[in-house]
GUMI-989098 format. One line per field, with one value per residue: residue in one letter; y, z, x of N, C-alpha, C, O in turn. Coordinates in steps of 0.001 Angstrom, whole numbers. Layout:
REM residues N
guti (a:...);
n_c2 (Y:...);
n_c3 (Z:...);
n_c1 (X:...);
ca_c2 (Y:...);
ca_c3 (Z:...);
ca_c1 (X:...);
c_c2 (Y:...);
c_c3 (Z:...);
c_c1 (X:...);
o_c2 (Y:...);
o_c3 (Z:...);
o_c1 (X:...);
This chain:
REM residues 57
guti (m:t:v:s:m:t:v:a:l:a:g:n:d:e:w:f:v:q:k:w:v:e:a:e:g:h:c:n:i:a:p:g:l:i:g:e:a:f:d:e:l:r:e:w:v:a:e:d:t:r:p:e:p:g:l:l:h);
n_c2 (80967:82471:83198:83313:81784:79287:78726:78629:76432:74448:74319:76019:78692:80124:80819:82707:85973:88727:91432:94674:97196:100564:100960:101329:98606:95764:96333:98897:99336:101064:101112:101426:100398:97735:97021:97465:95449:93133:93513:93172:90490:89243:89908:88485:85869:85827:86796:85870:87592:88204:89883:92510:92152:94057:97371:98552:101411);
n_c3 (72998:75926:79234:81149:79897:79804:82536:83230:81679:82995:85233:87353:87638:89735:91309:90040:89307:87317:87236:86270:85379:84389:82893:81643:80869:82967:84969:85742:87436:89857:93272:95179:93855:93606:96286:96821:95248:96525:99036:98407:97653:100075:101633:100286:100842:103704:104448:102637:100601:97499:95089:92826:89330:87169:86480:88437:90473);
n_c1 (101975:100765:102058:100022:98043:99292:99543:96823:95961:97313:95836:96296:95611:94508:96611:98095:98982:99323:101445:102666:105096:105892:108761:112087:113430:114266:116053:115633:113519:111763:112769:110694:108458:109138:109134:106409:105230:106225:105080:102368:102448:103240:101005:99041:99814:99800:97244:95455:94658:94194:96104:95119:95385:97549:98864:101531:101863);
ca_c2 (80857:83357:82581:83138:80655:78075:78510:78227:75078:73548:74321:76767:80118:80782:81202:83575:87362:89417:92853:95255:98566:101331:101168:100960:97462:95241:96883:100277:99381:101839:100286:101486:99495:96379:96845:97355:94119:92152:93704:92523:89048:88840:90017:87373:84660:85927:87118:85336:88723:88103:91197:92760:92259:95358:98269:99070:102819);
ca_c3 (74149:76999:80544:81810:79255:80243:83929:83238:81153:84031:86346:88477:87449:91002:91940:89112:89146:86531:87511:85438:85671:83262:83108:80523:81260:84305:85947:86034:88211:91085:94480:95821:93153:93989:97639:96743:94724:97577:100078:97932:97708:101482:102095:99674:101594:105115:104686:101513:99854:96166:94471:91525:88264:86533:86585:89742:90393);
ca_c1 (101090:101190:102260:98727:97362:99976:99162:95414:95872:97822:94886:96861:95394:94183:97879:98835:98558:100336:101617:103710:105503:106398:110194:112944:114248:113987:117000:115258:112279:111973:112745:109384:107548:109535:108606:104948:104904:106481:104058:101147:102676:103190:99621:98318:100167:99421:95842:94676:94134:94789:96268:94505:96386:97628:100004:101952:102239);
c_c2 (81746:82583:82338:81990:79332:77720:78016:76793:74040:73490:75103:78265:80844:81294:82160:84949:88073:90907:93376:96687:99244:101657:100740:99838:97043:95772:98305:100389:100083:100932:100292:100554:98041:96063:96678:95970:93046:92287:93024:91002:88538:88883:88869:86090:84717:86055:86611:86451:88769:89505:91301:92793:93683:96110:98639:100530:103226);
c_c3 (75263:78300:81219:81198:79713:81669:84007:82735:82152:85240:87549:88398:88724:91710:91084:89065:88395:86826:86572:85862:84369:83567:81856:80972:82691:85362:86368:86770:89534:92310:95185:95177:93467:95379:97647:96257:95788:98729:99677:97991:99147:102030:101536:100471:103017:105325:103592:100742:98505:95558:93160:90471:87723:86831:88036:89570:91679);
c_c1 (101652:101382:100916:97936:97973:99583:97716:95248:96368:96890:95355:96605:94981:95434:98687:98189:99678:100299:102700:103965:105879:107852:110937:113883:114005:114935:116629:113931:112573:111873:111391:108371:107868:108988:107099:104533:105118:105483:102754:101278:102598:101759:98780:98562:99607:97916:94910:93968:94841:94902:95489:95615:96422:98899:100272:102317:102882);
o_c2 (81766:81451:81274:81289:78371:76557:77091:76024:72898:72709:74883:79039:82068:82118:82404:85073:88020:91559:92612:97302:98583:102520:99889:100101:97847:95667:98860:101437:99730:100078:99269:99984:97212:94982:95852:95380:92148:91287:92378:90307:87518:88008:88340:85325:83750:85487:86890:86286:89303:90239:90303:93394:94419:95565:98997:100874:104381);
o_c3 (75507:78436:81797:81916:79979:81977:84762:83306:82159:86164:88657:89035:88791:92618:91376:88812:88798:86686:86126:86587:83368:84395:81101:81406:83528:86552:87268:86726:90239:92378:95734:95862:93579:95618:98387:96791:95940:99328:100500:98340:99410:102794:102227:100739:103481:106272:103616:100289:98384:95512:92485:90695:87814:87358:88775:88616:91833);
o_c1 (102858:100919:100695:97224:97252:99320:97415:94475:95907:97118:94867:97319:95093:95332:99858:96990:100840:99264:103556:103182:106153:108143:110466:115004:113593:114639:117260:113287:113519:110989:110981:107523:106964:108450:106564:103593:104289:105087:102106:100323:101963:101352:97910:97635:99003:97371:93711:92836:95943:93914:95239:96666:95439:99869:99355:103014:103280);
């Protein structure tokens, strides 16, 4: 079972957005992409603007 399925079954899918990056391992994610992800998270909390799921570029 995927994480998104587990979240949906728990009734919390409105709070789940899956984003991903193209990188070789989690330690090789570019700092700018990390910042972009956190900016989207902060905007979601502050302005109720849910990020679109998908690839971060």
